[in-house]
N, C-alpha and C positions, 0 to 999 in steps of 0.2 A: 919209467915213464909209460907205465901201463895204462894210467888214464886216457895218454895222449894217443897211444894206439887205438882206445874206445871210439874215440871220435873221428876214426877215417874209416869212411866205406869202401875203399878200393886201394889198390897199391899198384903201381904199374912198373914195370922193368924194362929199359931197353936192351936189347940182345942181338946177337946178328941176324939171327932169323925174324926179328921182326919186336914188337911190343906184347910182354906178355904182363895180363892183367890180370890181378888177384881180389877177385872180390871175397869180403868180409860179410858173411851169412846171419852173422850174430849181428852185426851194426845194420844191413838191411832188414833183418827181422825188427827193431828197436824202431827203424824209421817208419816201416810200416804201419806195428802197432800204434806211433805216436801220430799218423796220419788219423788211423781210426779214431782213436780217442780225439783228435780236433774235430773231427767231422759229428763226432758225438756230440761234443760241446755245442758245436754251432746248431744241431738240430735241437740240443734239448733249447736253447736260447730262443729259437725260434718259435718253439712251440709256448713255452713261455711269455715271449711276446703275442700272441696271440691268444692265448688265454686272460695274461693280464690285460690286453687290450679290449676285452669283451665285457671285463667285470665289472657289476655283480652278474652277466650273462655267462652260458655255459652252451657246449654244444648242445646236451639234452636238453634245454630252456628250448632252443633253437629248433628242434627237432617236435620239440610240443606245438609251437609256433604252426611250424609246416602241419602237423598232423591234424591242428585245433580246423586251420582253415581248408584242407582236403576235405575231411570228415564233413565240413558244413554242405559241403555239394552235394553228399546224398541223402540230405534232408532240403534240398532245394533253397537254403538259406545261403544269402549271399552277404558272409559279413564284411566284403573288401568294398562292400559298395560300390559296383562297375569297374574298380579299378583293376582286377584280375582280365575281364575280358578287354579293356582299356591297351594293359601290357602284350595280351595275346595279341590284339591287333598291330604292334608295331613289331614284332617279332619276325626276321627275314622268312620268307619262303626256303625251301630246300631243306637239307639235312641241318642239322640233326633234329626238324619239326616235322615228320613225313603227313604224322596223323594230328589229327585234333585232339586227341588223347595227351597227345605226348606234348604236344604245345600248351594245353590247359596245366597239367602238372607242371610244366615248367614254368608257368606265368604264377603258378601258384605261390612257384618255391620262390621267386623273386620279389613278390610282393609280402610274403612271410619273414625273410630275411629283413627287407625294409623294416616292418613293422617290430621287427624283434630288435635292430639296431637305433631304434628310434625309441624302444622302452627301454636302452640302455643310456641313451642319452639322457632321456628323463630322467631313470634314478640317479644318476651321477651326478645332475645336476640340481638334482632332490637333494642328496646326500652332502652337496657342498656347501648348498645353503643350510642345511640342519647343521652343518659341522661349524658354520659360522655364527652359530649361536654359544655361548658361553655363559649365561647365566646362571646354570648348574655350580661354577665354580663359587659363585659368589652367596650360594646359599648354607647355612647353617648346617651342622650334620644333625639329619633326622629331623630335619624340616624341608622336605623338601615340597615345593610346590607341584600343583596340578599338571602346569604345562610343560615342567623338567621332564613328569614322569611320562606325559604322551610323546614328549621330544624324545626321551630314551628309547620308547619303543619303535618307538617310527625309524630310527637309526640303529637299531637292533635287524629290523626287517630287510632295512635298505643294504644294510651291510654285506649279505649273504653268507654263504658258508666255506669253509677251506679259504680263506683267504690267503696268498701269495704274499711275498714281502714287498713286493712294489704295489699290491693290487691296489692300494687306497690312493697311489701318490697323484691321480688325477682330479682325485675327488678332495684332495686338500685342499681349502680355501686360501688365497693370495693374504700375506699380512699386511695389515693396512695401515696405510700412513695416517698417525695423526695429525689434528689440525696445531698451526704452529701457535694459537692462545695456550691451549691445553696445555700442552708441552712445556712453554715460557712459565706457566702459573706453576706446573708440580716442578718444574726446576728450580723456581724460586722458594717454594713452601719446602725443598731439599736442602737448603744452603740459610735460609733464615736464621736458624738459632745456631748456625755455627759461625756465622759472623757477627761484628758488632753493630751500631747503629749505622757508622759512617760507610763501612764496608759496604751492608746489604743497599743501603741506599745508591752507591754506585754501582753497584751489578745490579738494581733494578731498573737504574737509568740506563744503562747499557742493555738489558733486556727489552725493555720497551721500544727505544729508537729499534733495537732490531724487527723486533715484532711489526712496525709499523713501514719503516722502509725497507729493509734488505730482505726480510722474511718473506712476502708474496712472491718477489720472482724466483727466488729459490726453489720456494714448496711448487712452483706452479711445474718445474723442470722434473724434480720428484715424483709428482701424481705423476707426470707422462713416463716416467720413468718404469713405475707401479704396474703400470696399464699394460707394457709390453715385457716385463722381465717377469720371471718366474718367483723373486725374491727381490725386494728394492736394496734390499740391507747385504743378504750374503756375498757377492761375487766382491764388493768393493771391501767386507767386515776383510773376508781372506788375503785381498791382494794388499790393502795397504795396513793392516794391522800385523799382519803373517810376515807373506811375501815380500814386503819391501823395507822390511826391518833390516838394516845393514849392521847391528849386531850380533855377537855370537845368539845362537839360540840355545845352547846348554844354559840352564837355570834361568834366564830369562823367558824362555818360551814352552821348554821341553818340561813334563811333567812324568811321574813315576805313580807305578803302581806297585803293591805289595801283595806276595803270597797270602795262603792260608798261615796262621800265625800260632793257632792252638792247638793246632795235629798236624803230626807229619806223618806221610806217605810210606816214604825211604831216604836213605841217605845216601843212595847212590846215585851219583852228579848224572852221569850218563842215562841211567834207567829216566829217572825222572821226567829229564829231557826227551828222551825217548817217547814216551807216554803226552807231553804237551803238545810236541812237533806235530805226534800224530792226530788229537786232538783237535789243533789247529788248522790243518790243511781236511780234515774232515768238516771242520765249521767253514772253511773254505767251498768248499763242494757246497755243500748246502746251502751256502750264499748265492753260488752261480746258478743252482739251480732252484734257488728264490723258495725253498724249502721251510727256510725261518719264518716262524709265525711274524707279522709288525707288532711293534710294542704299544698294547692299548693302554689308554689311561682308563683307571675303573673297569676293565677289559669292553671299555666300551667305546671311547673314543681312539681311534689310530694315529700316532706318532709318524712325522717323516723319517723315510727310512734313506733317504738321498747319500746321507755323510757315508752308511757303510759300505757305498758302492766301491771307493777308496782304499778301504779297511788294507788289504793286500797288494802286491806288487807293485808298491809307490814309493818315490823317493823324492825327494826336495832336493831339486837339480838346483846352483848357485849361478847366479848374475852377478854383472856388474850394477847393473841400477836395480833389477827386482829378481827373487828366483824363481822356478815355475815349480810344478806337482808333475812328476811323469810318471802316471798310469799307465801298465799295461796291462792287457785282457786275460793273461797265465803267467804262470812262471812256475815250471818244476824244481826250482834246488832254490837252497838257502845258502845263505853266505854267514861263514863261520870266523869266529875269534879267538886263538886261545897261545899263550905266550907269546903274542906278538907276532903270530904271523895266522895268515889268512887263508880258507880252506872254503871248497864249495861242495855241498853236499847234495846228491840227487835226491828226489823223493819219490821218484817212481822208478821201477823196472818195467818197462816197457808203457804199457796204459796201467799197472797196477800197483796204488799206493803202498808203498813200502809199512809193513807191520812196525808195531812199535820196538818188539825185540831186534828190527834186523836195523831200526833207528840208534837202537840203543849201541849196537855195534858199531855202525860206522862215527857215533860221537866218542865211542872207547877208543877207537882206532886214532883217532886225533888228541886224545888225551895221553895216549902212549906214545905219540909221535915223538924223536925227540931232537927233530933238525932244528937250529935255530933259525931267528928270521933275520930274512935278510936285510942289506945296507937301507936303512932309511924304513923299513916296513913297522917295526914295532909302533912308532908314534905316529903311523901316518894317517889314522883315524882323527887326531887332533884336528888334521885342517878342516872337519865337522864342526869340530868344535869352537874357531876361533871364528875372524871378522868373515863377512860374508864376501865381502870385495875382496880380500887376499886369497881366500877359497877360490871363486870364480877366477881370477887369476893364473893362480895354479894350476886349477884344471885345465885352461885354456894352453897351459905354457907347457906342460909337463904329461898329459894323461890324454892326449887327444888322439895320440897313435900309437902304434907299435902294441907290446907286450902290457905295458901302463894301461893304453883304453881297455885292452879286453879284459885285464883283471880287473879295474873299475868297472866295465859293464857286469861282469857276474856278481858285483856287491848292487850295485843300484838294478840291476835287472830281477834281483831274487825276491822271493814272495817275503823275507822279511830276512832282519840282522838276527843272528845268534853271538853271545858274546859268553863264554867260557870261563870263571872265573877260577883263580887259583886258591882265593881268603873264601873263608864260610863267613856266614852272618844268619844270623836268625832272633825270633822273638824269644828273651827269656824271661819272664815276671819278675825273677829276683834279682836281676839286671838293668837297672834304671837307665843304662846308656844304649842299649844292646837294639832297642828298636830304631834309635837316631842314628844310628851307625849305619843299620843295615837300609835307612830312607837315603844317609847321604852317599854312598854305594849306589845305590840307584837312582838317584838324582845326577850325578855327575861322573862315579867310578874316578879314575885314576885320569880320567879326560882325554883318554885314545883308548879305551876297551871299549867303545860305543860308536857304534856309525849314526850320528845324531840327525843324521839326514832320512834318515831309513820312516817308513810311517811307524815301526814301532822295533826296537830291539828287545829281544826275549832272555833276560838275563839267567845265568844259570850258574849260582856259586858252586861249593866244592862239597859243600855235605847238603847238597839235593834240595839246597832251598830257591825257589823262583822270584823272577820280579820282571816288573816293563819299566822302561825308557820309551816315552811315546812323543813324535813331532807332533807339533800343535795344529799344524794349517790346515791340514787336512779335514779334522773331524774334531770336536768333543768328547771331554771326558765318559759320558756316559756310553758312547760308541764300543770304545775300545773295553770298556766295562762288561758290556752285554759279550763279547768274547771272551773275555778270560774270567766270567763267570761259569759259560760252556766248559772252556778249558779245565777249570778246577773241578767241576762236577764231573765231569766225563773223566776225567784222571782218578778220583777219589772212588766211585760211582758204578763206574761202568768199564775200566780197562785195569786196572788193578795189578797187584805185584805178586809176585813168588813169595816164599816166606825169606829167602834172601835177600829180598829187595830189588831184585831184576825183575826185566817187564816179562809177561807171559809170554811162550811159546819158546818156539826154537828157531834161533838167526841163520840166514844162506851166506853161508860164509864164502860164496863164489862172488858175491858180490863185487865189484870193483872197489876199492877205495876210495875216501873222497881226493878228491882234486886240490892240489897246494895252487894257490892262485902265483904268478909269477911275476917279479916287479923289478924295474930297472929303474932306481931312483938317484939323479947324480946329486951332486951337493948342493945346488943352488937350491933345487926343491926341500932337501934334508933341511937348507937353513930356513923356507919359509913354514915347514912343518915345526919347527923349533918354536918359534917366533909365535904361531895357531896357538900351541902347548902352554908356551908361558902366558899367553893372554888367558887362557883356559882354565890356567892353574891359580891364576890371579883368583877368576871370578869363583870358583872352588872353594877356594879358602878361605877367603870373604864369608859363604854362606852359614851362618848360624842354626842349625836344624834340633828342634829337640820334638819328638814323638813319642806320645805317650798314652797308654787304655788308663781311661778313668773308669772305676768301677762301682761306686756309690750307687748307681742309679742309671738307667737307659729311658726309650721310648716309652717301657711300660708305664713308670713310675708318672714321666711327665703327660700322657693320656691320658692316666685319671686325674690330673689335674683339668682335663677339659681345655688342654694348651697344645697348638702347633708343637711337635718336639723342633723343627726347625727356626720358628721363632722364638723357642725359650734359649736354645743355643746362642742363637743372634745377640738376642738382649744379652745374656751371661758375656758375652765378648765383648759389649759396650761396657760394660761393666767392670768387666778387667781391662780393657785398654785406657778406661778414666782411671783406676788406679796406679794402674804402670805410666802413666804418663800424664796425667792431671789437670787433661781436656779433650777434647772429641775432636773426630777427623770425618771426614768423607768416606763413607766406608763402601766398598763393592762387594756385591752378593750376585754369584751367577744363577741366573736364570734361564731356564731352556725354551724355547719360541717352537717345538717342535710339530704342536699342531697345526702349523701353517708350513704351506710348501716348501723345503728347501730352508728349514728355518733353525739356527743355530741357537744362539745367545742374546739374554737381554741382561739390563744391569737391574739388580735393585738395591736402591738406595738406601742401605739399612740404619743406616744412624739419623733417626726420626726426632722430631721432638717431642714424641712423647716419650720414646725411649731412653732420652737422654734426661727427663723430667723422671723418669723412674729412678734412672742411676742416680742423678742430684738426691732423692729423699733419701734412698737407699746408703749415699755415703755420707749423709745430715745423721744420721742414725739417732733422728727424734719422731721419727713417722710413726703412727701403730699400724700394728700389722695389718690391720683393715684396709687403711689407706696403701698403703705400698702393695698389697692386692689388686686393688682398685688401678692402681698409677699402672701395673704391670701386666694385667686383662686389656687395658686399655693401649699399650702399645704392642701387644702382641695380635693384639686384633689390625692395628693399626699398619704394622709388619705385613701380616697375612695376605690383607688387601692390596697391601703394592707389592705383592710377589704375584698376585694374581693377575694384577695390571700388566706386572712385564709381561708375562707368560700369554695374556691373550691380544699381544700388541700394541698397547697402550703405555707402554716402557718410555723414558725419560732418554737415553742418553744413544740412543743407536738413531735413532729420528734428528737428533744434534749431529752424531757425526755423518750424516748422510749430507746433510745442508752446508753441513762443514766442507765434504766434498767438492760438492756443487759447485760451494761458494770458490773452489780452485780451479775447477775446471772454466768459469767463467771470470775468474782475475778479478774478483769481488772480494773485497776486504771488511770481515767484519769482528770491530773488538771485541763482540759479545760470545761470537763463538770460538775464537782466539784464545782467551781466556778461559770459556768453558773446556775446550780437549787438554788445555794445557795444568787443569789442575790436579794432583797427586794424588792418588788414590792410597793412601799411609794403611789403611787396616785392609786388604784383599782377601775374601774370603768366599768360600765355594762348599757344598755339602755335595760327597759323593752315592753315587747311586747305586741301590743294593737291589738283591733280588729282581732283577728284571728277567731270570729266566728261571723259572719253577723245577728245576732240576733235582734237589732233594727239597726235605720236609724243614726248616728252621726248628721247628720247637723238637722234634726227634734228634737231630743230631746239632744240638747249639752252640758247640765247639768247632763245628766248618766256618768260621768267620773269618775272611779277609779284613788288613788292617786299614784299607782303603789306601790313599795314595797324596802324594803333597807335589808343592810346586814351589819354587822361588820367589822372593817376594819382589811386588812389584816397584817401590816405590824404594831409592836408599835407603833411607830413613824411617823405612814403616817396615808390617808385619806381611805375610802370608799366614795365611789361616787357612787348614781342609779340614775337614771334619768327617767321620761317617758314624752314621747314627744305628750303631752294629748290634742287632738282635732286640730282645726286652729291657737288657741291664746293662748295657756297658755301650761307651762311646769312646773313640780314638779319635786323636786330635794330630794334626802335623803344623808345627809351628817352626815357619822361617824369619829369620831376618838378619843384617850383616854386621860382621863382626868392627867394618870401619862406622856404624854408626853409634855416636856418643849417644845417641834419644833412646834404642833398641836395643835389649837383649832380651833372647827367646829360653827365657830359664824357666824350673818349676816354679819358682817362689812367686811369678808375674798370673800365673795363673791359679795358685790354691786356693785362692780365695773363691 
């Protein structure tokens, strides 16, 4: 019980002589250091808030304006055009303006501050206007117009120097609401080649009726929302697509991210974890201090950083009707799972972040702990993998008081969750199944060794390999990818290991050991846990996942053909799907909208008329190569244009989704919207972002590649395909489907063509 004594600042004993207080100096010292650290964080946030609030201005620029105003008076030039004199007249008499000289200086400072603030406002509004221009995206490579060149110079001049993470947030434009006729037209164009004449005529009739009768009223409310909301899509998307879902989030929502697969830094499980956790908390500190540079498209156009705010200290809390995201400003510990037991590991000693060697020691202590799980503890996390209603009811009934509440709080209030697995996984190029087994372990594990509600679970295998399982509601994959690139780069190139594979430095043996969480789980709760486990296990056992590395070529060769690598892969997927199923289907490709404030994603409907024409020509095998090349380029250009439209706010599906939400609020029935929103995405695809942080030269270290990550199929009879165009010469694919479907098989033969 040593850890319990550490949590007590004083003890007292009642004696015949009175009350004897015994103060713990060590704990009081830690409380004092904690208060100091808390105030330091507050002061840093206040300072960053001020600097961010006046960006692209700075205290130096304010001083320059003040000096210019004051200096002009020495040359009898009134640059204020009488405003300084006017301000001076309105200053009250007496202290602190006793002398005319003091009153003049104070008036100049007020005038200069006003000019400075007006300049900042002007620069911000001008930058927002400039960032609303997206013509540069539609210009061919090497054919930049004069307008775009002038625009680029202006953006660079107004962007200022050394921006902090959130400096551009108020300068980002709002996501525009497309016109209904444009959206309906693009929708009909996207499905015309997927429907027969009768089906298309019916859908066209529904669309025209919607456009003429129902849509104008719904659009007015949506435009009204866009005026006062920061983003007219994101809050509804988060609530209705993620948080209101009552099905299990394992497989259906959560996704996974893999480690570096071609290099290995150490085989020591605790050591690898010590470096990774230290790197993550270092990243969190940079995040809190806004020291991370904002992601910039082309090094020029800032992307929205809003989603990064909830990366750490965030948990999805179950509810009967809807879940909520609980985000805390800080957390000083991580929750750890190993062999059916839960632990609490402190990340700080006083105000000092534990070094990697200290963290390694703490994790090794957990690995060496022989204590058995408490009754009901081993499969407790299966509650987060089952139905959301059942989890909400169990949480209310069994975890709302006593030691269960205290232990659950320790998990939900942790910075993130850590799973220490007893099995080993890695990628062996000689073993075709190794990457797929690795992906399955990350996607769902054994359904009770991940806390699926945490913003992310860091998974550590026995051989030192790592991975992530990520909850989807709080952010999209590029956000967690940004963190993961930092962790892998820091681990490989900054922290390092000894020759024996341990973290550098010496551990501090006097650190108190990790705290074992205590539970009192009754039989009724154990029955709910078992039920949730069976639900999750059925889901997990039904997932067929095939992950592989495509080696014949990569983006290097594709770019030499003057084709977008993403368009190339998407068209190849259409060809593979047609050869597999003998027909085309509605295809989902995720595109980001982070050029707008609080933007998340939009759908690119990748199965276009042009891509189907190319696929059919390829399958027929009767066309000349020149004709095939012409059809392919036409399909690739169409895909690129669709992708650009989605990125610039002219997509189809988010607009229709929001119109559907408005219709539900108003109680308006729309057969068109109901049918559109119920259409299955039998091919759901996503490209994984990489090299968002340049922590090393990929040309110098070509084997430092992650394999990306993946997700479960969206439709029961469909495929989920994730791919990473890694480096110049390789592509990683993650293909998922369901064993229970007779329509799909995620086998190599399906993609060998």
